[in-house]
DOLUMTI-129352 format. One record per residue (C-alpha): residue number from 1; residue in three letters; chain; y, z, x. Coordinates in Angstrom, 2 decimals, decimal comma, m for minus. Layout:
BEGIN
NUM|ALA|A|Y|Z|X
...
This chain:
BEGIN
1|MET|A|m42,01|m16,33|m8,26
2|ALA|A|m39,05|m14,57|m8,08
3|THR|A|m38,57|m10,95|m6,40
4|LEU|A|m36,88|m8,50|m8,71
5|ALA|A|m33,60|m8,59|m6,05
6|ALA|A|m32,66|m12,43|m6,61
7|ILE|A|m33,40|m11,59|m10,50
8|VAL|A|m31,02|m8,57|m10,86
9|LEU|A|m28,17|m10,50|m8,36
10|LEU|A|m28,54|m14,18|m10,28
11|PHE|A|m27,86|m11,56|m13,77
12|GLN|A|m24,55|m10,15|m12,04
13|ILE|A|m23,67|m13,77|m10,42
14|GLY|A|m23,52|m14,92|m14,26
15|ALA|A|m22,56|m11,44|m15,87
16|GLY|A|m19,16|m11,85|m13,36
17|PRO|A|m17,93|m8,86|m11,46
18|GLN|A|m18,70|m5,59|m12,63
19|ALA|A|m15,72|m2,83|m13,13
20|LEU|A|m16,46|0,06|m11,23
21|ASP|A|m16,65|3,36|m11,29
22|ALA|A|m14,32|6,26|m8,75
23|ALA|A|m17,09|8,71|m8,58
24|LYS|A|m19,91|6,45|m7,65
25|LEU|A|m18,58|4,84|m4,55
26|ASN|A|m19,04|4,78|m1,00
27|PHE|A|m16,76|4,03|1,67
28|SER|A|m17,75|3,55|5,03
29|LYS|A|m15,52|5,82|7,83
30|PRO|A|m12,38|4,23|8,66
31|ALA|A|m12,04|1,73|11,32
32|ALA|A|m8,92|0,71|13,46
33|VAL|A|m8,80|m3,26|13,55
34|VAL|A|m5,30|m3,19|15,84
35|GLU|A|m2,22|m1,44|16,20
36|MET|A|0,96|m2,87|15,36
37|SER|A|3,85|m1,33|17,95
38|GLY|A|6,41|m2,64|20,96
39|ASP|A|7,33|m5,98|20,48
40|ALA|A|4,05|m6,42|18,23
41|LEU|A|6,60|m4,56|15,32
42|PRO|A|9,79|m5,66|15,64
43|GLY|A|10,57|m4,38|11,63
44|PHE|A|8,96|m2,27|9,47
45|PRO|A|5,87|m3,77|7,10
46|VAL|A|6,84|m4,14|3,54
47|ARG|A|4,05|m6,71|2,10
48|LEU|A|0,06|m7,50|3,24
49|ALA|A|m2,28|m9,61|1,82
50|TRP|A|m5,56|m10,87|2,70
51|SER|A|m6,17|m14,71|3,11
52|PRO|A|m8,89|m15,97|0,27
53|ASP|A|m11,66|m15,94|2,99
54|GLY|A|m11,17|m12,40|4,24
55|GLY|A|m10,84|m13,97|7,41
56|GLU|A|m7,00|m12,74|7,66
57|ILE|A|m4,46|m10,16|6,85
58|TYR|A|m0,24|m11,26|6,21
59|VAL|A|1,94|m8,70|7,41
60|ARG|A|5,17|m9,05|5,79
61|LEU|A|8,14|m7,01|9,02
62|VAL|A|11,02|m6,43|7,34
63|ARG|A|14,57|m5,49|9,81
64|ARG|A|17,93|m4,41|9,40
65|ASP|A|20,99|m4,12|11,18
66|ARG|A|23,63|m1,08|10,96
67|TRP|A|25,44|m3,32|8,56
68|ALA|A|22,31|m4,05|6,74
69|ASN|A|21,81|m7,46|7,78
70|GLU|A|18,12|m8,69|6,89
71|THR|A|15,51|m9,97|9,35
72|VAL|A|12,19|m11,29|7,61
73|LEU|A|9,66|m11,52|10,01
74|HIS|A|5,63|m12,80|9,46
75|ARG|A|2,51|m11,90|11,71
76|VAL|A|m0,93|m13,00|10,58
77|ILE|A|m4,16|m10,69|11,90
78|SER|A|m7,39|m12,10|12,30
79|VAL|A|m10,39|m9,89|10,95
80|PRO|A|m12,25|m7,84|12,76
81|ALA|A|m10,80|m9,62|15,93
82|GLY|A|m7,49|m8,23|15,44
83|GLN|A|m5,37|m11,10|17,57
84|ILE|A|m1,62|m11,29|15,98
85|ARG|A|m0,08|m14,63|15,65
86|ILE|A|3,34|m15,29|14,99
87|ALA|A|3,92|m17,25|11,45
88|ASP|A|7,15|m19,17|11,13
89|ARG|A|7,14|m18,26|7,01
90|GLU|A|4,56|m16,43|4,96
91|PRO|A|1,12|m18,29|3,97
92|PRO|A|0,50|m19,40|0,52
93|TRP|A|m2,20|m17,90|0,27
94|ALA|A|m0,35|m14,53|0,67
95|VAL|A|2,45|m14,98|m1,71
96|VAL|A|m0,76|m15,30|m4,54
97|ASP|A|m2,28|m12,29|m3,27
98|TRP|A|0,59|m10,00|m2,76
99|ALA|A|1,73|m10,93|m6,47
100|ARG|A|m1,74|m9,65|m7,73
101|LYS|A|m1,96|m6,81|m6,04
102|SER|A|1,52|m5,70|m6,78
103|ALA|A|1,86|m6,37|m10,07
104|TYR|A|2,35|m3,97|m12,57
105|SER|A|m1,10|m4,25|m13,86
106|ALA|A|m4,96|m4,52|m13,35
107|PRO|A|m5,28|m8,62|m12,96
108|GLY|A|m6,76|m8,67|m16,91
109|MET|A|m6,03|m5,32|m17,78
110|PRO|A|m3,10|m5,32|m19,24
111|GLN|A|m3,42|m1,63|m20,53
112|PHE|A|m4,20|m0,09|m16,96
113|ARG|A|m0,38|m0,13|m15,66
114|VAL|A|2,25|1,53|m13,85
115|GLU|A|4,78|3,44|m15,74
116|SER|A|8,39|3,44|m14,31
117|GLU|A|11,12|5,89|m14,59
118|THR|A|14,25|6,02|m13,11
119|ARG|A|15,78|9,31|m12,88
120|VAL|A|19,88|9,84|m11,44
121|GLU|A|21,02|12,93|m10,35
122|GLN|A|23,81|14,95|m8,02
123|VAL|A|22,53|16,36|m4,83
124|SER|A|23,07|20,10|m4,52
125|PRO|A|23,69|21,86|m1,41
126|THR|A|19,98|23,80|m1,95
127|ASN|A|18,68|20,60|m2,56
128|ALA|A|19,88|18,12|m0,11
129|GLY|A|17,20|18,24|2,03
130|ALA|A|14,72|18,08|m0,58
131|GLY|A|15,87|14,53|m1,18
132|GLY|A|15,83|13,59|2,44
133|ALA|A|12,40|14,81|2,54
134|ILE|A|11,64|12,77|m0,60
135|ALA|A|12,33|9,78|1,37
136|GLN|A|10,72|10,45|4,33
137|ASN|A|7,52|11,06|2,87
138|SER|A|7,38|8,59|0,10
139|GLY|A|6,87|5,13|2,05
140|ASP|A|10,85|4,17|1,42
141|PRO|A|11,54|1,99|4,70
142|TYR|A|15,37|2,32|4,40
143|GLY|A|15,66|6,22|3,19
144|PRO|A|18,82|7,78|5,13
145|GLY|A|18,95|7,35|8,23
146|PHE|A|15,81|5,55|8,29
147|ASP|A|16,71|3,19|11,93
148|LEU|A|17,65|7,34|13,20
149|GLY|A|14,03|9,03|12,55
150|PRO|A|13,38|11,86|11,12
151|GLN|A|15,61|14,13|12,52
152|GLY|A|18,30|11,55|11,69
153|GLN|A|17,30|12,00|8,18
154|ALA|A|17,51|15,27|7,86
155|ILE|A|20,65|15,33|8,68
156|LEU|A|22,03|12,71|7,02
157|ALA|A|20,20|14,28|3,95
158|ARG|A|22,09|17,75|4,63
159|ALA|A|25,35|15,32|4,81
160|MET|A|23,87|14,09|1,16
161|GLN|A|25,36|17,08|m0,58
162|SER|A|27,82|15,92|m3,77
163|GLN|A|26,18|12,07|m3,55
164|MET|A|25,07|10,71|m6,40
165|VAL|A|20,59|10,29|m6,00
166|THR|A|18,27|7,92|m7,77
167|THR|A|14,85|7,99|m7,75
168|VAL|A|12,81|5,55|m9,16
169|THR|A|9,05|6,90|m9,54
170|MET|A|5,76|4,77|m10,43
171|LYS|A|2,65|6,35|m11,77
172|ILE|A|m0,35|5,59|m12,97
173|LYS|A|m2,09|7,32|m15,56
174|GLY|A|0,27|10,17|m14,55
175|GLN|A|m0,37|9,94|m11,23
176|VAL|A|2,31|9,15|m8,69
177|VAL|A|1,84|6,05|m7,14
178|SER|A|5,14|5,45|m5,43
179|GLN|A|8,46|6,89|m5,08
180|PHE|A|11,53|5,30|m3,88
181|VAL|A|14,98|7,39|m3,36
182|ASN|A|18,68|5,65|m3,03
183|ALA|A|16,53|2,18|m2,26
184|GLN|A|15,32|m0,71|m3,33
185|PRO|A|11,81|m0,08|m5,56
186|ILE|A|8,82|m2,23|m3,77
187|PRO|A|5,91|m2,67|m6,15
188|GLY|A|2,99|m2,18|m4,14
189|LEU|A|4,04|m0,57|m1,00
190|MET|A|2,02|2,55|m1,91
191|PHE|A|m0,89|0,96|m4,22
192|GLY|A|m2,89|m2,52|m4,63
193|TRP|A|m4,92|m3,61|m7,96
194|ALA|A|m8,76|m5,01|m6,47
195|PRO|A|m9,00|m8,26|m7,68
196|GLU|A|m10,14|m8,87|m11,65
197|GLY|A|m12,77|m7,50|m13,11
198|LEU|A|m12,71|m4,27|m10,63
199|ASP|A|m10,60|m2,46|m12,74
200|VAL|A|m9,38|0,06|m9,99
201|VAL|A|m6,76|0,69|m7,90
202|ALA|A|m5,65|1,91|m3,94
203|TYR|A|m3,03|4,42|m3,58
204|ALA|A|m1,16|6,77|m1,49
205|ASP|A|m1,18|10,45|m3,05
206|SER|A|1,96|12,57|m1,70
207|LYS|A|m0,18|13,38|1,56
208|ARG|A|m0,26|10,13|2,16
209|ARG|A|m4,26|10,48|2,05
210|LEU|A|m5,59|6,87|0,58
211|VAL|A|m6,93|7,63|m2,86
212|ILE|A|m8,82|5,13|m5,79
213|MET|A|m8,31|5,63|m9,48
214|ASP|A|m10,76|3,71|m12,52
215|ARG|A|m9,64|2,04|m15,44
216|THR|A|m10,88|5,58|m17,27
217|GLY|A|m8,36|8,18|m14,20
218|ARG|A|m11,44|9,27|m12,77
219|ARG|A|m10,21|9,39|m8,86
220|HIS|A|m11,84|8,88|m5,48
221|GLU|A|m10,10|10,53|m2,77
222|VAL|A|m11,58|8,76|1,31
223|ARG|A|m12,08|10,86|4,05
224|ASP|A|m10,43|10,73|7,84
225|THR|A|m7,45|9,01|5,70
226|LYS|A|m3,59|9,45|6,43
227|GLY|A|m0,13|8,01|6,55
228|VAL|A|m1,52|5,21|4,19
229|LEU|A|0,89|2,73|3,63
230|LEU|A|0,30|m1,18|1,67
231|PRO|A|m3,30|m0,49|0,74
232|ALA|A|m5,27|m4,11|m0,32
233|TRP|A|m8,60|m4,73|m1,93
234|SER|A|m10,74|m7,88|m0,36
235|PRO|A|m10,84|m11,03|m1,92
236|ASP|A|m14,51|m9,91|m2,41
237|GLY|A|m13,53|m6,16|m3,35
238|THR|A|m15,82|m5,03|m0,53
239|ARG|A|m13,18|m3,93|1,40
240|ILE|A|m9,61|m2,13|1,77
241|VAL|A|m7,46|m2,49|4,51
242|TRP|A|m4,35|m0,41|4,59
243|LEU|A|m1,27|0,59|7,48
244|GLU|A|m1,73|3,74|8,82
245|GLN|A|1,39|5,39|9,77
246|ALA|A|1,51|6,58|13,09
247|SER|A|4,93|7,71|13,34
248|SER|A|8,16|5,47|12,68
249|ARG|A|7,59|2,99|15,21
250|LYS|A|3,60|2,65|15,35
251|PHE|A|1,39|1,73|12,83
252|VAL|A|m2,00|1,11|13,25
253|LEU|A|m4,06|m1,64|10,42
254|THR|A|m6,70|0,26|9,18
255|ILE|A|m10,08|m0,81|7,34
256|ALA|A|m13,49|0,32|5,43
257|ASN|A|m16,06|m0,97|3,95
258|VAL|A|m16,86|m0,25|m0,16
259|SER|A|m19,88|0,04|m1,81
260|ARG|A|m21,16|1,23|m4,83
261|ARG|A|m24,05|4,41|m5,26
């Protein structure tokens, strides 16, 4: 005779994925998989994706010189071993997963979507510093003075006193999930949709903490998270991985398990 647990499992499989309630999720303590710094970090991370079996994670790095010439580099990291290998191109599975996680709407639910707004304004002496702060805290990889560090960014921000500044803000259900100042917007840099049927999104809030939002707008802040960049759900929706930005030249690939209460 089938056990009750087996019957429940068969029912769940037959019914397909069940939408998640952000208020009823449990998260394990975030754990570091591997640190990316020095020679292992020859550029700024702009893309992250899972392999279909959940055993590998792809990271795209972009490096620009002072003339804005761009070099793209590829890294594949094994999970949970944390071994980094160099790849000569982006794996096909990464292209597919990135397209899903960075889309303007949740997979299979077009009404749960990103709303984008562009604002152009002239920076004055009294708010130039704020413009620099926005660029620095928004996950913008190439904000003013990106290659000079926070101090360089602040210096250039003050010099932008009479410059026209373009700000692109992305929101989901009224919550800001990305903001780019004088930079090309990168959907997915600060948020990532869960697999189809789960109807949730993970994103970095204004303080770069990890937050989960469901289709009703309920939110759950994940404890012990900071400097969140490129959050991404595993293909089965049981894990979330992200890069924790410890400094401009150091990122830690971090993972947490997700379960229902």
